[in-house]
C-alpha positions as CSV (number, residue, x, y, z in Angstrom):
1,M,3.6,28.3,-13.6
2,R,4.9,25.3,-15.4
3,V,8.1,23.7,-14.8
4,T,9.6,20.9,-17.0
5,I,11.9,18.8,-15.1
6,T,13.8,16.1,-17.2
7,R,15.2,12.4,-15.7
8,R,18.8,13.9,-16.2
9,Q,18.0,16.9,-14.0
10,F,15.9,15.0,-11.2
11,L,19.1,12.5,-10.9
12,A,21.6,15.1,-10.7
13,G,19.6,16.6,-7.9
14,A,19.5,13.4,-6.1
15,A,23.4,12.8,-6.4
16,A,24.1,16.3,-5.1
17,S,22.2,15.8,-2.1
18,M,23.6,12.5,-1.4
19,A,27.2,13.9,-1.2
20,A,26.6,15.6,2.4
21,W,24.9,11.9,3.7
22,H,27.2,9.4,5.5
23,L,26.5,5.6,5.9
24,P,27.6,3.4,8.7
25,P,29.8,0.4,7.5
26,L,28.2,-2.7,6.4
27,F,27.1,-5.3,8.5
28,A,26.3,-9.2,8.8
29,G,22.7,-9.7,9.3
30,Q,21.3,-13.2,10.7
31,N,23.5,-16.3,10.1
32,G,26.5,-13.9,9.6
33,K,25.1,-13.1,6.0
34,R,24.2,-9.6,4.7
35,P,20.6,-9.2,5.5
36,P,17.9,-9.0,2.6
37,N,17.1,-5.8,0.7
38,F,13.4,-5.0,0.8
39,V,11.5,-3.7,-2.2
40,I,7.6,-2.5,-1.7
41,V,5.7,-1.6,-4.7
42,F,2.1,-0.2,-3.3
43,L,-0.3,1.0,-5.9
44,D,-2.9,3.4,-5.1
45,D,-6.7,2.1,-5.5
46,S,-5.7,-0.9,-7.6
47,G,-8.5,-3.4,-7.5
48,W,-8.0,-7.1,-6.9
49,G,-8.7,-8.3,-10.3
50,D,-6.4,-5.5,-12.3
51,F,-3.5,-7.8,-13.0
52,R,-3.1,-11.2,-14.1
53,P,-3.0,-13.7,-12.6
54,F,-5.5,-12.6,-10.1
55,G,-7.9,-11.1,-12.7
56,Q,-8.3,-11.6,-16.6
57,P,-8.2,-7.9,-17.5
58,K,-8.2,-6.7,-21.3
59,Y,-4.7,-5.4,-21.3
60,K,-1.5,-7.4,-21.2
61,T,0.2,-7.5,-17.8
62,P,3.3,-9.6,-18.3
63,N,5.7,-8.2,-15.8
64,V,3.4,-8.8,-12.7
65,E,2.6,-12.2,-14.1
66,K,6.4,-12.8,-14.1
67,L,6.9,-11.6,-10.6
68,A,4.0,-13.9,-9.9
69,S,5.7,-16.7,-11.5
70,E,9.0,-16.0,-9.8
71,G,7.4,-15.7,-6.1
72,C,4.2,-16.6,-4.5
73,R,0.5,-14.9,-5.2
74,F,-1.3,-14.3,-1.8
75,D,-5.0,-14.2,-2.0
76,H,-6.1,-13.1,1.7
77,F,-3.9,-10.0,1.8
78,Y,-5.5,-7.5,3.9
79,V,-5.5,-3.6,4.9
80,P,-7.3,-2.6,8.1
81,Q,-8.8,0.5,6.7
82,A,-9.4,0.8,3.0
83,V,-8.7,4.6,2.2
84,C,-5.2,6.1,1.4
85,S,-3.4,7.6,5.0
86,A,-4.9,5.1,7.1
87,S,-3.9,2.1,5.1
88,R,-0.3,3.7,4.4
89,A,0.2,4.3,8.1
90,A,-0.5,0.7,9.1
91,L,2.0,-0.7,6.3
92,M,4.9,2.0,7.6
93,T,4.0,1.5,11.5
94,G,2.4,-2.1,11.9
95,C,-0.1,-0.4,14.4
96,Y,-3.9,-0.5,14.2
97,P,-5.3,2.6,12.9
98,G,-7.2,3.2,16.2
99,R,-3.6,3.3,17.9
100,T,-2.6,6.0,15.8
101,K,-5.5,7.8,15.2
102,V,-4.4,7.9,11.1
103,F,-8.0,7.7,9.9
104,G,-9.3,8.3,6.3
105,A,-7.3,10.4,3.7
106,H,-5.4,13.2,5.2
107,P,-6.0,16.9,3.5
108,P,-2.9,18.9,2.4
109,R,-0.9,20.4,5.0
110,A,-2.3,18.2,7.7
111,R,0.0,16.7,10.3
112,G,-0.5,13.2,9.7
113,L,1.2,10.4,11.6
114,D,2.4,11.5,15.0
115,P,6.2,10.6,15.1
116,Q,5.9,8.9,18.1
117,F,5.1,5.8,16.0
118,A,8.1,4.9,14.1
119,T,8.3,4.1,10.5
120,M,9.8,1.0,8.6
121,G,12.1,3.3,7.2
122,Q,13.2,4.3,10.7
123,V,13.3,0.9,12.0
124,L,15.5,0.1,9.0
125,Q,17.9,2.9,8.9
126,K,18.8,2.5,12.4
127,R,20.2,-1.1,11.3
128,G,22.3,0.6,8.6
129,Y,19.9,0.2,5.6
130,R,19.7,2.8,2.9
131,T,16.2,4.1,2.7
132,A,14.2,5.6,-0.2
133,V,10.7,6.5,-0.8
134,F,9.8,7.6,-4.4
135,G,5.8,8.3,-4.8
136,K,2.9,9.3,-3.2
137,W,3.6,9.8,0.6
138,H,0.4,10.8,2.3
139,L,1.4,10.4,5.8
140,G,1.9,14.1,7.1
141,D,2.7,17.4,5.4
142,Q,4.6,19.1,8.0
143,P,8.4,19.2,8.4
144,E,8.2,16.9,11.2
145,T,6.1,14.4,9.4
146,R,7.3,14.3,5.8
147,P,9.9,11.4,4.4
148,P,13.4,13.2,5.5
149,A,12.3,13.1,8.8
150,R,10.8,9.8,9.3
151,G,13.4,7.6,8.4
152,F,13.8,7.9,4.4
153,D,17.3,9.0,3.3
154,E,15.8,9.7,-0.3
155,S,12.4,10.7,-1.7
156,C,10.5,12.4,-3.9
157,G,6.7,12.5,-5.2
158,L,3.4,14.4,-4.0
159,M,2.6,14.5,-0.3
160,Y,-0.9,13.6,-0.7
161,S,-3.4,12.2,-3.5
162,N,-3.3,13.3,-6.8
163,D,-6.9,14.6,-7.1
164,M,-6.2,17.2,-4.1
165,W,-5.8,19.9,-6.5
166,K,-7.9,23.0,-8.0
167,H,-9.1,20.4,-10.9
168,H,-11.2,18.3,-8.5
169,P,-14.6,17.3,-10.0
170,D,-16.3,17.3,-6.8
171,N,-15.0,20.5,-4.8
172,P,-12.6,22.5,-6.9
173,E,-12.6,25.5,-5.0
174,Y,-11.6,23.7,-1.5
175,W,-8.9,21.9,-3.0
176,G,-7.7,24.4,-5.0
177,Q,-6.5,26.4,-1.8
178,W,-3.4,24.6,-2.2
179,P,-1.1,24.1,-5.3
180,L,-0.3,20.4,-5.7
181,Q,3.6,20.0,-5.1
182,F,6.4,17.9,-6.1
183,W,9.0,17.3,-3.4
184,D,12.6,16.1,-4.1
185,N,14.6,15.5,-1.1
186,G,13.0,17.7,1.0
187,K,12.8,20.5,-1.4
188,I,9.9,21.4,-3.7
189,I,11.0,21.6,-7.0
190,I,7.7,21.9,-9.1
191,E,4.6,23.9,-7.7
192,P,1.9,23.7,-9.2
193,V,2.0,20.3,-10.7
194,T,0.1,20.3,-13.9
195,H,-1.6,17.8,-16.0
196,E,1.7,17.3,-17.9
197,H,3.5,16.5,-15.0
198,Q,1.1,14.1,-13.8
199,R,1.6,12.2,-16.9
200,M,5.0,11.6,-15.7
201,L,4.5,10.7,-12.2
202,T,4.8,6.5,-12.9
203,T,8.0,7.4,-15.2
204,W,9.8,9.5,-12.3
205,Y,8.9,7.0,-9.8
206,T,10.3,4.2,-11.7
207,E,13.7,6.0,-12.8
208,H,14.3,7.4,-9.4
209,A,13.8,3.5,-8.0
210,V,15.9,1.6,-10.9
211,D,18.8,4.5,-10.0
212,F,18.3,4.0,-6.3
213,I,18.8,0.3,-6.9
214,R,22.0,0.7,-9.0
215,R,23.9,3.1,-6.5
216,N,23.1,0.9,-3.5
217,A,23.9,-2.3,-4.8
218,D,26.7,-3.2,-2.5
219,K,24.6,-2.3,0.8
220,P,21.1,-3.5,2.1
221,F,18.4,-0.9,1.6
222,L,14.7,-0.4,1.6
223,L,12.9,1.1,-1.4
224,Y,9.4,1.9,-0.9
225,V,7.7,3.1,-4.2
226,P,4.2,4.1,-3.7
227,H,2.6,4.9,-6.9
228,S,0.2,7.8,-7.3
229,M,-1.8,5.9,-10.1
230,P,-4.5,4.2,-10.6
231,H,-5.9,7.3,-8.3
232,V,-8.1,9.1,-9.9
233,P,-7.6,11.6,-11.9
234,L,-5.7,9.0,-14.3
235,F,-2.8,10.1,-16.3
236,V,-0.2,8.2,-18.5
237,S,2.9,8.8,-20.1
238,D,3.0,9.3,-24.3
239,T,4.7,5.8,-24.3
240,F,1.8,4.2,-23.2
241,E,-1.1,6.3,-24.2
242,G,-3.6,4.0,-26.2
243,K,-1.4,1.2,-25.7
244,S,-3.6,-1.4,-24.2
245,G,-6.8,-0.9,-26.5
246,A,-8.8,-1.0,-23.1
247,G,-9.4,2.9,-22.4
248,L,-7.1,5.2,-20.4
249,Y,-7.3,3.0,-17.2
250,G,-5.9,0.0,-19.3
251,D,-3.3,2.4,-20.2
252,V,-2.1,3.3,-16.8
253,M,-2.3,-0.2,-15.5
254,M,0.3,-1.4,-18.3
255,E,2.7,1.7,-17.5
256,L,2.4,0.4,-13.8
257,D,3.1,-3.3,-14.8
258,W,6.2,-1.9,-17.1
259,S,7.3,-0.2,-13.7
260,V,6.9,-3.2,-11.9
261,G,9.1,-5.0,-14.8
262,Q,12.0,-2.1,-14.8
263,I,12.4,-2.5,-11.0
264,N,12.5,-6.6,-11.3
265,K,15.1,-6.4,-13.9
266,A,17.1,-3.6,-11.9
267,L,17.5,-6.1,-9.2
268,K,18.7,-9.0,-11.6
269,D,20.9,-6.6,-13.5
270,N,22.6,-5.7,-10.2
271,G,22.8,-9.1,-8.8
272,L,20.4,-8.4,-5.9
273,E,17.7,-11.0,-7.3
274,D,18.5,-13.8,-4.6
275,N,19.1,-11.1,-1.5
276,T,15.6,-9.2,-2.3
277,V,12.4,-9.3,-0.7
278,V,9.9,-7.8,-3.3
279,L,6.4,-7.1,-2.1
280,F,3.8,-6.0,-4.3
281,S,0.1,-4.7,-3.6
282,S,-2.3,-2.0,-3.2
283,D,-3.4,0.5,-0.6
284,N,-6.9,-0.8,-0.9
285,G,-9.8,-1.9,-3.5
286,P,-10.9,0.2,-6.4
287,W,-12.8,3.3,-6.3
288,I,-15.5,2.1,-8.4
289,S,-18.0,5.2,-8.3
290,Y,-15.2,6.2,-11.1
291,G,-16.6,3.8,-13.6
292,N,-14.3,3.2,-16.6
293,H,-11.7,5.1,-14.8
294,A,-11.5,2.5,-11.7
295,G,-10.6,-1.0,-11.2
296,V,-12.4,-4.4,-10.6
297,T,-12.7,-6.4,-7.5
298,P,-14.5,-10.0,-7.4
299,F,-15.6,-8.9,-3.9
300,R,-18.4,-7.1,-2.3
301,E,-18.2,-3.5,-2.3
302,A,-14.9,-1.7,-3.0
303,K,-12.8,1.3,-1.4
304,G,-14.1,2.7,1.6
305,T,-16.0,-0.1,3.1
306,S,-14.8,-2.8,5.3
307,F,-16.1,-5.8,3.1
308,D,-13.4,-7.4,1.0
309,G,-13.8,-5.6,-1.9
310,G,-12.4,-2.7,0.0
311,T,-9.9,-4.2,2.4
312,R,-8.5,-7.7,0.1
313,S,-5.8,-6.4,-1.8
314,A,-3.8,-8.3,-4.1
315,C,-0.4,-9.5,-3.3
316,I,2.7,-11.0,-4.8
317,L,6.0,-12.0,-2.2
318,K,9.0,-13.1,-4.1
319,Y,12.3,-14.0,-2.3
320,P,14.1,-16.7,-4.1
321,P,16.0,-17.9,-1.2
322,Q,12.8,-19.2,0.7
323,I,9.6,-18.3,-1.2
324,K,9.1,-21.3,-3.6
325,P,8.4,-20.1,-7.2
326,A,4.9,-19.8,-8.9
327,G,3.0,-20.3,-5.6
328,R,-0.3,-19.7,-4.5
329,S,-1.3,-19.5,-0.9
330,D,-4.7,-18.7,0.8
331,R,-3.0,-17.9,4.1
332,A,-4.1,-14.8,5.6
333,F,-2.2,-11.8,6.7
334,C,-2.1,-8.1,7.1
335,T,-0.2,-4.9,6.0
336,L,0.3,-4.7,9.9
337,D,2.5,-7.5,9.7
338,I,5.1,-6.4,7.5
339,L,7.2,-4.2,9.5
340,P,7.7,-6.7,12.3
341,T,8.1,-9.4,9.7
342,F,10.7,-7.3,7.3
343,A,12.5,-6.1,10.7
344,A,13.0,-9.8,11.8
345,L,14.6,-10.7,8.6
346,A,16.7,-7.7,8.9
347,G,17.9,-8.8,12.7
348,A,16.4,-5.0,13.7
349,P,15.0,-4.8,16.8
350,L,11.1,-3.1,16.8
351,P,10.7,0.3,18.1
352,D,9.9,1.6,21.7
353,N,6.3,2.3,20.9
354,P,4.0,-0.5,20.7
355,V,3.5,-2.6,17.6
356,D,0.5,-4.4,16.6
357,G,1.5,-6.7,13.9
358,K,3.7,-9.9,14.1
359,N,6.1,-11.8,12.3
360,V,4.2,-14.1,9.9
361,W,7.6,-15.0,8.1
362,D,6.6,-18.8,8.9
363,L,3.1,-18.6,7.0
364,I,4.6,-16.6,4.0
365,V,7.2,-19.4,3.4
366,G,4.7,-22.0,3.9
367,K,6.4,-23.8,6.7
368,E,4.5,-26.8,8.1
369,G,2.3,-26.4,10.8
370,A,2.7,-22.6,10.9
371,T,-0.4,-20.7,12.3
372,N,-0.9,-16.9,12.3
373,P,0.3,-15.2,15.9
374,S,-2.6,-12.7,15.1
375,G,-5.8,-14.0,16.7
376,Y,-7.8,-11.4,14.3
377,Y,-7.3,-8.4,12.2
378,P,-9.4,-5.4,12.6
379,F,-11.5,-3.4,10.0
380,S,-12.6,0.4,10.3
381,M,-13.6,3.1,8.3
382,G,-12.8,6.9,9.4
383,G,-12.8,7.0,13.4
384,T,-15.7,4.1,13.1
385,F,-14.5,0.5,14.3
386,E,-16.7,-1.8,12.0
387,G,-15.7,-5.5,12.9
388,I,-12.6,-8.2,12.7
389,I,-11.6,-11.3,10.6
390,S,-10.0,-14.3,12.3
391,G,-6.4,-14.4,12.0
392,D,-6.7,-17.8,9.7
393,G,-8.9,-15.7,7.4
394,R,-11.9,-17.9,8.1
395,W,-14.4,-16.0,9.6
396,K,-15.3,-12.4,9.4
397,L,-17.6,-10.4,12.0
398,H,-19.4,-7.3,10.8
399,L,-20.7,-5.1,13.8
400,P,-23.6,-3.2,13.3
401,H,-22.5,-0.2,11.0
402,S,-23.6,2.1,8.1
403,Y,-21.6,1.8,4.7
404,R,-21.7,3.5,1.1
405,T,-22.8,1.5,-2.0
406,L,-22.9,2.8,-5.6
407,I,-26.0,3.5,-7.3
408,S,-24.3,3.9,-10.8
409,P,-20.6,4.3,-12.0
410,G,-19.6,7.6,-13.3
411,K,-17.6,7.8,-16.5
412,D,-14.3,9.6,-17.8
413,G,-13.2,10.9,-14.7
414,L,-16.4,12.3,-13.1
415,P,-17.7,9.9,-9.8
416,G,-21.5,8.5,-9.9
417,P,-23.4,8.7,-7.1
418,Y,-23.6,6.5,-3.6
419,R,-26.3,5.5,-1.2
420,Q,-26.2,4.8,2.6
421,E,-27.1,1.2,3.6
422,T,-26.8,-0.4,6.7
423,I,-25.5,-4.1,7.9
424,E,-26.5,-6.0,11.3
425,L,-24.2,-7.7,13.3
426,S,-23.4,-10.3,10.9
427,L,-20.7,-13.4,10.8
428,F,-19.7,-14.6,7.4
429,D,-17.7,-17.8,6.4
430,M,-15.0,-16.5,4.0
431,K,-13.8,-19.9,3.1
432,N,-17.2,-20.8,1.5
433,D,-18.7,-17.5,1.1
434,P,-15.8,-15.1,0.2
435,Y,-18.3,-12.7,-1.6
436,E,-20.0,-12.0,2.1
437,T,-23.6,-13.1,1.2
438,I,-25.3,-15.4,3.8
439,N,-25.1,-14.3,7.5
440,V,-24.6,-17.7,9.1
441,I,-24.5,-16.0,12.6
442,D,-27.2,-18.2,13.8
443,K,-25.6,-21.4,12.4
444,Y,-22.2,-20.7,14.5
445,P,-23.1,-18.9,17.6
446,D,-19.7,-19.9,19.6
447,I,-18.1,-18.4,16.9
448,A,-19.7,-15.5,16.6
449,K,-19.7,-15.0,20.3
450,R,-15.8,-15.3,20.3
451,L,-15.5,-12.8,18.0
452,Q,-17.6,-10.6,19.4
453,V,-15.6,-10.7,22.7
454,L,-12.3,-9.7,20.7
455,A,-14.3,-6.9,18.6
456,Q,-15.6,-5.6,21.7
457,Q,-12.1,-5.6,24.0
458,H,-10.7,-4.0,20.5
459,K,-13.2,-1.2,20.7
460,Q,-13.0,-0.3,24.3
461,H,-9.6,-0.4,24.0
462,F,-8.7,2.1,21.1
463,Y,-12.1,3.7,20.5
464,E,-13.8,4.2,23.5
465,K,-11.0,4.3,26.2
466,Q,-9.0,6.9,24.5
467,K,-11.6,9.4,23.7
C-alpha cells in the first residue's frame, strides 16, 4: 500500500504528539549561563573525501564548506567499528562495542542496544534538554529499544538501513520478510516504504530538524539527525535529481549538503548560533563495492574494515564562543568521546553504567598543553577485536586478522565482489604513513610492545572474559 505524506501532515502530527509532553523549567548551566544546544548530523557510509574541504568532488558542497569555515575540521576523527549499528551505539553511549556487544548492522525486529546502557538522549533529557532524533535509528526495533524509550522526546524515520527491504540486490527474499516502515513519534505511519518515499527521506528529516529548532529556540536541546543517505540504495528528491552533473551519488551529496545548510541557517535565524555545538560526520567510510554509488576515501580499504578507510570519518565541529573559525586540527579523538564531552558542557552527570569515552573538549578547542585522556581507541569488526590506535593518533597496531578487500567495483546499485586477505601483526606510523602501507613493528619494538599489552588487556576484558 502506497501512502503519500506531506510536510504539513508530518508537522501537524508532531505538534499533536507534543501537546501531552511537559518540560522541566529552564535552568542555568555552567557559570550560571544557559547550557549549549547540541546538533549532530551523522551521515551513513559517507566517504572522507565526499565533501570539500576534505576532498575535491566534482559536485558542489558550499554548505559543508561554510560550516568548516565557521568551525574547525578534524582530520583524525575515528569510529571504533566501521558498520552501522556498532558505530551508532558507540556515539550514543560512549561505550566500546566490546562492552555493549552491539556489533555489525542489526536486522529488522532486532532488540539492539541493551537498555542498561544510557543514550546521549537520556543523559541530556535528565538535565532538562528537549531531545529529538530524525533519521535512521538502527539501535533496536523493539518497544524498549526504539527512540521514545531511549531518551528522545521526538523522533521520525527508519528503524534500520534503507536497503533492508524486498528490493535488496543480494538477498531480496530474506529482507523481504519485513516491510520497510517509517515511524513518527512511536507510531508506524508508512508501511511499506516505497521508492517514492525513499526519495523524500533527506527532505523529511531536514524539515523536521528545522521545525524542531524553531519550536525549541527558548530551551536547551539535543538534535540528532542520522541521515539514511548516502547508504545504498541511493535516492534523491526531484529538486536535486540531475543537479550535480556527477551522477546519482553527486545528486545525493548535494541534497545532504543542502540539509546541512538548512540546519545551520535555522540556528542563525533563531539566534542560536553562538550557543549551539554542531557536529558533522559519518558513521564510517564508504561502501566501495557499490562503485559509482559509493563515496571516496584516500585511506586504505573502506567500510567493514579496521583500516582508516573504514574507521576515519571526516568531522567538523562548530561552536563560535570557543572553537576558532576556519581551523584545521590533527588531534585525534573518537565518537566514544562525544557523550562525555557533551555531558560536561551541559553540566549533566554521566550515567550509572560505565562510559569508556572521555571529555576531550580541551583537545577540541586546542587548549595549550592538552593531551588525550584516552590511552588508546579499539577497533573491531563484528565480534572480532582487531587492533588499537594510540590516543594521540600516531601509532596504530593491527592484530593478525582477516579482512575483505575489493576485487572490482559494482555499478548503478549493484555491488562488486570482495576477496578475503589477512594482515599479520603490524604497526603503522600514522603521522608519516597515514595510508597504512609500511609495517614498522621491527623498527619500533618498544612502541609495539606497549600497544600489544594494551590490546591484550582490552581483548581479555571485553572479548574473552565475558564469553
